[in-house]
N, C-alpha and C positions, 0 to 999 in steps of 0.2 A: 628251275625244274627240281622237283622233290626227289630225294634219294629213294630208290626202290631196290628191293632184293633182285639179284640176277640182272641188274641194269646192263652190264656189258655183254652178257650172254644174249640178252634180248636184242640188243643192237646188232651183234654179230649174226644172229639168226636172220634178222631182217635183211642184212646185206647179202647173206647167202641166198635167200629167197629172191632178192632183187636180181641177181645174176640171170636166173632163168626168165624172170618176167621181162627184164629189159631186152634179153636176147629175142624173145618173142615179139615184143613191141617194135624192135628195130629190124625185124625180119630175118634174124639169124636162126637157122634151124639145125636139126641133127645132121643133115647132109653136109653142112659146112664143117662141122666138127669131125664127121667121118672122113672127110677129105684130108684132114690133118693126119689121121691115123693111117691112111693109105700111102703116105709118103715114106720113103726110105730114111730112117734115122741113123745117122752114123755116130760112132763113139766120139765123144768130145774129150779134151784133155782131162777135164775134171770129173766126168761122169759117163757111164756107158749108155749106149743107145737104148738098151733095155730099160734102164732107169728113167730115161726121158719119156719113153712110151708109157711107163707106169704112171709118171706124173701127169702126162696128158690125159689119161683115163680119169684121174682124180679131178683134174681141172674141168674136164668135160662134164663130169657128174654134177659139179656145182651149177652148171648151166642147164641141166635137164631134170634134176630130181625134185626141185623145190617149187615148181611152177604152180602146183595146186594149192599149196599151203598159203594162207593169207598173211599179209604183212601185219605186224602188231604195233610198230612204232611210227612208221611213215605210211603214206599212201603212194601208190604207183604214180598218180598224177603229180604229187609233190616232187618225186624224184625225177620224173621225166622233165618237169618244168625247170628244176634245178640244173639238170644236164644241158638242156637246150639253152637256158640263159647263160650258163658258164661257157658253152661252146661259142655262142654269139659274141660274148664279151672278149673271149680269147681271139676270135677272128678279127674283131675290130682292133684289138691291140696289135696283132701281127701286121695288119694292113697299115697301121700308122707308121710303121718302120719303112714302108716302101712307097 
């Protein structure tokens, strides 16, 4: 693969865009994420509940904001194929232990 300017940024952007595209492909929608925010978040030893909620909003935005923008490095079919192949291989490996 030849070196290109902003190579890592381009990959990072594709992975951000993939979050929303994969959520849509696998049937996860806004209501699923909304249910996370409707839960009572207690303070943890290391971080307040308010900060957890703020982080949840940032994470959820990754799954909703980039759906329209096209991928530039990968295709959605490539990534779905990779995920499905990896999960099948993982399931086969786990079954081999039982």
